[in-house]
C-alpha positions as CSV (number, residue, x, y, z in Angstrom):
1,M,-5.9,-32.4,-29.8
2,M,-4.6,-33.5,-26.4
3,Q,-3.5,-37.1,-26.4
4,Q,-3.1,-39.2,-23.2
5,G,-3.7,-36.2,-20.9
6,I,-2.4,-32.7,-20.8
7,G,1.3,-32.5,-21.9
8,V,3.2,-29.9,-20.0
9,G,6.5,-28.1,-21.0
10,L,8.3,-26.3,-18.2
11,I,10.5,-23.3,-18.9
12,G,13.1,-23.0,-16.1
13,Y,14.2,-25.3,-13.3
14,G,15.1,-22.9,-10.5
15,L,13.2,-22.8,-7.3
16,A,9.9,-22.1,-8.9
17,G,10.2,-24.9,-11.5
18,R,11.7,-27.4,-9.1
19,A,9.5,-26.8,-6.0
20,F,6.2,-25.3,-7.3
21,H,5.6,-26.7,-10.8
22,A,7.3,-30.0,-11.6
23,P,6.1,-31.7,-8.4
24,Y,2.5,-30.5,-8.8
25,V,2.3,-31.5,-12.5
26,G,3.3,-34.9,-11.3
27,A,0.6,-34.9,-8.6
28,T,-2.2,-33.7,-10.9
29,P,-4.4,-36.4,-12.5
30,G,-4.4,-36.0,-16.3
31,M,-1.2,-34.0,-16.5
32,E,2.2,-35.2,-17.6
33,L,5.5,-33.2,-17.6
34,R,7.1,-34.0,-20.9
35,A,10.0,-31.6,-21.3
36,V,12.0,-29.0,-19.4
37,V,14.0,-26.0,-20.7
38,T,17.2,-25.5,-18.6
39,R,20.9,-24.8,-19.0
40,D,21.6,-27.4,-16.3
41,P,20.2,-30.8,-17.3
42,A,21.9,-32.5,-14.4
43,K,19.8,-30.6,-11.9
44,V,16.6,-31.9,-13.7
45,H,17.9,-35.4,-14.0
46,T,18.7,-35.6,-10.3
47,D,15.0,-35.2,-9.6
48,L,13.6,-36.6,-12.8
49,P,16.0,-39.1,-14.3
50,D,14.0,-39.8,-17.5
51,M,12.9,-36.3,-18.2
52,R,13.5,-34.8,-21.6
53,V,15.6,-31.6,-21.3
54,V,15.8,-29.1,-24.2
55,P,18.2,-26.1,-24.5
56,D,15.8,-23.3,-25.3
57,V,12.2,-22.2,-25.6
58,A,12.1,-22.7,-29.4
59,A,13.1,-26.4,-28.9
60,L,10.4,-26.8,-26.3
61,L,7.7,-25.4,-28.6
62,A,8.8,-27.8,-31.3
63,E,8.3,-30.8,-29.1
64,P,5.3,-33.0,-29.9
65,G,2.6,-33.4,-27.3
66,I,3.0,-30.1,-25.4
67,D,-0.4,-28.6,-24.6
68,L,0.5,-26.3,-21.6
69,V,3.7,-24.2,-21.2
70,V,4.6,-23.2,-17.7
71,V,6.7,-20.1,-17.7
72,A,9.1,-20.2,-14.7
73,S,12.0,-18.3,-16.3
74,P,13.5,-15.1,-14.8
75,D,10.9,-12.3,-14.4
76,P,12.1,-10.1,-17.3
77,L,11.5,-13.0,-19.7
78,H,7.9,-13.9,-18.6
79,A,6.2,-11.8,-21.3
80,E,8.5,-12.9,-24.1
81,H,8.2,-16.6,-23.3
82,A,4.4,-16.4,-22.7
83,L,3.9,-14.6,-26.1
84,A,6.1,-17.2,-27.8
85,A,4.0,-20.1,-26.3
86,L,0.8,-18.4,-27.3
87,G,2.1,-17.9,-30.8
88,A,2.7,-21.7,-30.9
89,D,-0.9,-22.3,-29.9
90,K,-0.2,-23.4,-26.4
91,D,-2.1,-22.7,-23.1
92,V,0.1,-20.8,-20.7
93,L,0.7,-20.7,-17.0
94,I,3.0,-17.9,-15.8
95,D,4.7,-17.9,-12.5
96,K,4.2,-14.6,-10.6
97,P,4.8,-11.9,-11.4
98,F,2.6,-12.1,-14.5
99,A,5.0,-9.6,-16.1
100,T,7.4,-6.9,-15.0
101,S,5.3,-4.1,-16.4
102,L,1.6,-3.3,-16.7
103,A,2.0,-2.8,-20.5
104,D,3.6,-6.3,-20.9
105,A,0.8,-7.8,-18.8
106,R,-1.8,-6.4,-21.0
107,R,0.0,-7.6,-24.1
108,V,0.1,-11.1,-22.8
109,A,-3.6,-11.0,-21.9
110,A,-4.6,-9.6,-25.2
111,A,-2.5,-12.2,-27.1
112,G,-4.2,-15.0,-25.1
113,E,-7.6,-13.7,-25.9
114,A,-6.8,-13.3,-29.6
115,A,-5.4,-16.8,-29.8
116,G,-8.3,-18.3,-27.9
117,K,-5.9,-19.9,-25.4
118,L,-6.0,-20.2,-21.7
119,V,-3.6,-17.8,-19.8
120,T,-3.3,-17.9,-16.1
121,V,-0.8,-16.9,-13.3
122,F,0.4,-19.0,-10.4
123,Q,-1.2,-17.3,-7.4
124,N,-0.8,-20.3,-5.2
125,R,-1.1,-18.3,-2.0
126,R,-4.9,-18.3,-2.4
127,W,-4.6,-21.9,-1.3
128,D,-2.5,-21.3,1.8
129,A,-3.8,-22.8,5.0
130,D,-4.0,-19.4,6.8
131,F,-5.6,-17.6,3.9
132,R,-8.2,-20.2,3.5
133,T,-8.9,-20.0,7.2
134,L,-9.3,-16.2,7.0
135,R,-11.7,-16.5,4.1
136,R,-13.8,-18.9,6.2
137,L,-13.8,-16.5,9.2
138,I,-14.9,-13.6,6.9
139,A,-17.6,-15.7,5.3
140,E,-18.9,-16.8,8.7
141,G,-19.1,-13.2,9.9
142,A,-16.8,-13.9,12.8
143,L,-14.8,-10.7,12.4
144,G,-17.6,-8.4,11.5
145,E,-16.7,-5.7,8.9
146,I,-13.0,-5.6,8.3
147,V,-11.5,-2.2,9.0
148,Q,-7.8,-3.0,9.2
149,F,-5.9,-5.8,7.5
150,E,-2.2,-6.4,7.8
151,S,-0.3,-9.0,5.8
152,H,3.4,-9.7,6.4
153,F,6.0,-11.7,4.5
154,D,9.0,-11.0,6.7
155,R,12.3,-12.9,6.8
156,W,15.7,-12.9,8.5
157,R,18.1,-12.9,5.6
158,P,20.7,-10.3,6.5
159,I,23.3,-11.1,3.8
160,P,22.3,-10.8,0.1
161,T,22.6,-14.1,-1.8
162,G,23.8,-12.7,-5.1
163,L,21.0,-14.5,-7.0
164,W,19.3,-12.8,-9.9
165,K,16.0,-12.6,-7.9
166,E,17.6,-10.2,-5.4
167,A,18.6,-7.9,-8.2
168,R,15.2,-7.7,-9.9
169,E,13.9,-4.3,-10.7
170,G,11.3,-3.4,-8.1
171,G,13.0,-5.8,-5.6
172,A,10.8,-7.4,-3.0
173,W,7.8,-5.5,-4.3
174,L,7.8,-7.5,-7.5
175,D,8.9,-10.7,-5.7
176,L,6.6,-11.0,-2.7
177,G,4.3,-8.2,-3.5
178,P,2.3,-10.1,-6.1
179,H,1.2,-12.7,-3.5
180,L,0.1,-10.1,-0.9
181,V,-1.6,-7.8,-3.4
182,D,-3.5,-10.7,-5.0
183,Q,-4.8,-11.9,-1.6
184,A,-5.9,-8.4,-0.7
185,L,-7.8,-8.0,-4.0
186,V,-9.4,-11.4,-3.6
187,L,-10.8,-10.3,-0.2
188,F,-11.6,-6.6,-0.8
189,G,-11.4,-5.8,-4.5
190,R,-9.7,-2.8,-6.1
191,P,-8.5,-0.1,-3.7
192,E,-9.0,3.6,-4.3
193,G,-5.3,4.4,-3.9
194,V,-1.9,2.9,-3.2
195,S,1.0,4.3,-1.1
196,L,4.3,2.4,-1.1
197,D,7.5,2.9,0.8
198,L,10.2,1.0,-0.9
199,A,13.7,0.8,0.5
200,T,17.1,-1.1,0.5
201,M,18.0,-1.8,4.1
202,R,20.8,-4.4,3.8
203,E,24.3,-3.5,3.1
204,G,25.2,-4.5,-0.4
205,A,21.7,-5.4,-1.5
206,P,21.3,-4.7,-5.2
207,S,17.6,-3.8,-5.1
208,P,14.9,-2.9,-2.6
209,D,14.5,-5.5,0.2
210,Y,11.8,-3.7,2.2
211,F,8.3,-2.5,1.4
212,H,5.4,-1.1,3.3
213,A,2.3,-0.5,1.2
214,T,-1.0,1.0,2.3
215,L,-4.1,0.2,0.1
216,R,-6.8,2.8,0.8
217,Y,-10.4,1.8,0.7
218,P,-13.4,4.0,1.8
219,K,-13.7,2.4,5.2
220,R,-10.7,0.1,5.4
221,R,-7.0,0.2,5.3
222,V,-4.9,-2.7,4.0
223,V,-1.2,-2.8,5.0
224,L,1.2,-5.1,3.0
225,H,4.7,-5.4,4.5
226,A,7.9,-7.3,3.9
227,T,11.4,-7.0,5.1
228,K,14.5,-9.3,5.1
229,L,15.8,-7.9,8.3
230,A,13.3,-9.1,10.9
231,A,14.8,-11.5,13.4
232,Q,11.3,-12.0,14.8
233,H,9.3,-12.7,11.7
234,S,6.5,-15.0,12.7
235,L,3.6,-12.6,12.2
236,R,1.6,-13.4,9.1
237,F,-1.8,-11.7,9.5
238,A,-3.3,-9.2,11.9
239,V,-6.9,-8.6,10.9
240,H,-9.2,-6.3,12.9
241,G,-13.0,-6.1,12.4
242,T,-16.0,-4.5,14.0
243,R,-16.7,-7.7,15.9
244,A,-13.3,-9.4,16.5
245,S,-9.6,-9.6,15.7
246,W,-7.7,-12.5,14.2
247,I,-4.0,-12.9,14.6
248,K,-2.0,-15.6,12.8
249,Q,1.6,-16.4,13.4
250,G,3.7,-18.8,11.2
251,S,3.4,-19.7,7.5
252,D,1.9,-22.3,5.3
253,P,4.0,-25.5,5.3
254,Q,3.7,-26.5,1.7
255,E,6.6,-24.4,0.3
256,A,9.0,-25.8,2.9
257,A,7.9,-29.3,2.2
258,T,8.4,-29.3,-1.5
259,I,11.8,-27.5,-1.2
260,T,13.0,-30.3,1.0
261,G,11.8,-32.9,-1.6
262,H,8.4,-34.0,-0.3
263,A,6.0,-34.8,-3.1
264,P,2.5,-33.1,-2.7
265,G,0.2,-35.5,-0.9
266,G,-0.3,-37.6,2.2
267,E,-2.4,-37.4,5.3
268,N,-0.7,-34.3,6.7
269,W,-0.1,-32.4,3.5
270,G,-0.9,-28.7,4.0
271,V,-1.7,-29.0,7.7
272,D,-0.6,-25.9,9.5
273,P,-0.3,-26.7,13.2
274,V,0.1,-23.1,14.4
275,E,-3.4,-22.0,15.3
276,G,-4.5,-18.4,15.0
277,T,-6.3,-16.6,17.8
278,L,-9.7,-14.8,17.7
279,T,-10.3,-12.0,20.2
280,T,-13.9,-10.8,20.5
281,G,-14.3,-7.1,21.1
282,N,-17.2,-7.1,23.6
283,D,-15.8,-9.4,26.2
284,G,-12.1,-9.8,25.2
285,A,-12.4,-13.6,25.0
286,V,-9.5,-15.2,23.2
287,T,-10.3,-18.4,21.3
288,P,-7.8,-20.6,19.3
289,V,-8.8,-21.0,15.6
290,S,-7.9,-24.3,13.9
291,N,-6.7,-23.9,10.3
292,E,-8.2,-25.0,7.1
293,R,-5.9,-27.4,5.2
294,G,-3.7,-25.6,2.6
295,D,-3.5,-27.3,-0.8
296,Y,-1.9,-26.0,-3.9
297,R,-3.1,-29.1,-5.7
298,L,-6.5,-27.4,-5.9
299,F,-5.1,-24.8,-8.2
300,W,-3.6,-27.4,-10.5
301,Q,-6.7,-29.5,-10.5
302,A,-8.8,-26.4,-11.4
303,L,-6.3,-25.6,-14.2
304,A,-6.5,-29.1,-15.6
305,A,-10.3,-28.9,-15.6
306,A,-10.2,-25.5,-17.3
307,I,-7.9,-26.8,-20.1
308,R,-10.3,-29.7,-20.6
309,G,-13.2,-27.3,-20.9
310,E,-14.7,-28.6,-17.7
311,G,-14.3,-25.6,-15.4
312,A,-13.3,-21.9,-15.0
313,N,-9.8,-20.5,-15.2
314,P,-8.6,-20.5,-11.6
315,V,-6.8,-17.1,-12.0
316,P,-8.1,-15.4,-15.2
317,P,-6.0,-12.7,-16.9
318,V,-8.3,-9.9,-15.7
319,E,-7.3,-10.7,-12.1
320,A,-3.6,-10.8,-13.1
321,I,-4.0,-7.4,-14.7
322,A,-5.6,-6.0,-11.5
323,V,-2.6,-7.2,-9.5
324,M,-0.2,-5.6,-12.0
325,E,-2.1,-2.3,-11.8
326,V,-1.6,-2.2,-8.0
327,L,2.1,-3.2,-8.4
328,D,2.6,-0.5,-11.0
329,A,0.8,2.1,-8.9
330,G,3.0,1.2,-6.0
331,L,6.2,1.7,-8.0
332,R,4.9,5.1,-9.1
333,S,4.0,6.0,-5.5
334,A,7.5,5.0,-4.3
335,A,9.1,7.1,-7.0
336,T,7.0,10.2,-6.2
337,R,6.6,9.6,-2.4
338,A,2.8,10.2,-2.8
339,E,-0.3,8.2,-3.0
340,V,-1.3,7.0,-6.5
341,G,-5.0,6.8,-7.3
342,L,-6.4,3.8,-9.3
343,Q,-8.8,3.9,-12.2
344,L,-10.8,1.0,-13.5
345,L,-8.7,0.1,-16.4
346,L,-10.4,-3.1,-17.4
347,A,-14.1,-3.9,-17.2
């Protein structure tokens, strides 16, 4: 029984824990961060002086008053930590990727169902300003039928950092790919096939830092692209439809804001000042498009409501599995240098 709101335990206090989870737990009515697992207590106490820090996951799960466990540990530990939390009768939020393999993702989803606990994945990019704007344009019919969709997460980071994230198996495809794949599936559903070009472009990089994926639909092509060697990297979306095209430069400001220590909230939170452009096909007219407000707090509010039994899971496991299926197909495509077809693996 939850007492005095939803008690949250956080596993990991790297970038994800520090910028994407702890601040939003604090900004969500009815949630309270009660303990953090980390090997570096000083880092937590710099931001949260009174926070309880515990040395390992077992200690966290033994803490009283923990209802929700947020898994923000290194990717290879996601499934292990999620399964431990479910075994301790906790609801679970997993930072992306949901797991590092499709088999592990299915194990976690099945364990959550068997335990009757909520399992979700942090697909925060559904609440980006630009993506919310695109969904509005599609709903209004401004673009017509989408025939070509390009989504970019490009960067200029020519020197590898040496962090574990840059050495993860699958490289950028399992780092940035989950965001881009999830957005594509939200818009268009499951593709018929996936082709992935995965490469290591930077000297000394320990894993792939470039990907170019094509998701094939009957009358549509979806291109997902990321590189860390793009000096000009402002393009975010290029979407072409039977009525018009929408081009968006720049990125949602929320990540940068939390990294620099700004707590979620305030009059300008999530406001993206870089307008996209809508070009109509018949007359070539170019019109600026103002952005919807981005707001990751909406995910957290929906999650709190779902835990209380007052709303739906904002990203249910079936959607996480669908993303993992595309990621897995991409890895098999890159290995064989051929398109991999998809089957409906979950109803």
